[in-house]
N, C-alpha and C positions, 0 to 999 in steps of 0.2 A: 353417601358421599356426595354433599349439596356443594353446589360451583356456582359462584353469586354469576346472574347472567351478563353484567358488567361484560365480564372481567372472557367468558365464551364471544363475546361480542369484537373485544378489543384484538383476540387470536384470532377470528374468522380475518378479521381484515388484515391483521398484521401477513395471515397468508394467503392474503388476495396479491396484499400488494408486492411479498412476492413473490408469486407466479407472473409479473406482470411483467416484460424484457424493458433493460435498463435504457434509457433514453439515449442513442448513436452517439457519437464522437463530432461525430461529420454528415449528419443529418442531410439526403436527394429528397427535393421533390423524386413527387410516387406517379407523376405526371412524367414530365419534363427529364429529371434526373439533374436537375441545376440544383446549387443549395437553395437549400431550405431554407424559411426562416417564421413559419407557421405550424401550426398543428391543429388539430380536430380536437376543439373539447376531450378527454378522457381519452382521449385517442392516439397517443403519441406516438404508434406505430405511424399513423396519416399526416404524413408532412407534405406542404408544397414552397413554393418561392408564390414574389412576392405576384409576379404577370399572375400564373395560374390560380392563384386566391381571389383573385382580382378574380378572374374571366367563371369561377367555379362560381365563386359564391356573394359575392360581386362586396356585398360588405366585408371586412375582416374583425370587424367588430364580433362574430362570428366562433372568430378562432382565434390558442389563443398565439403567442409570438413567440419563439424559440429563444431559452435562454432569459426570460419576463421573471423563473421564483427568482433570481438574487433580486431585483429591482423592487421591490414592494418599497 
């Protein structure tokens, strides 16, 4: 039984997406527990408030703004 390689890749990516936790509705900063506004790219659980994001990363361009997926 041969399977199309593209189908296998799609199945694997769907499985990896299913394993990732859904973002929380009211995320908190992992440093100070304030309301989070940013997260690390590819790591939605690593959320930061503006002050902690600026302190730890300097440039906010390295982070994703939470809720940005609806605004394209």
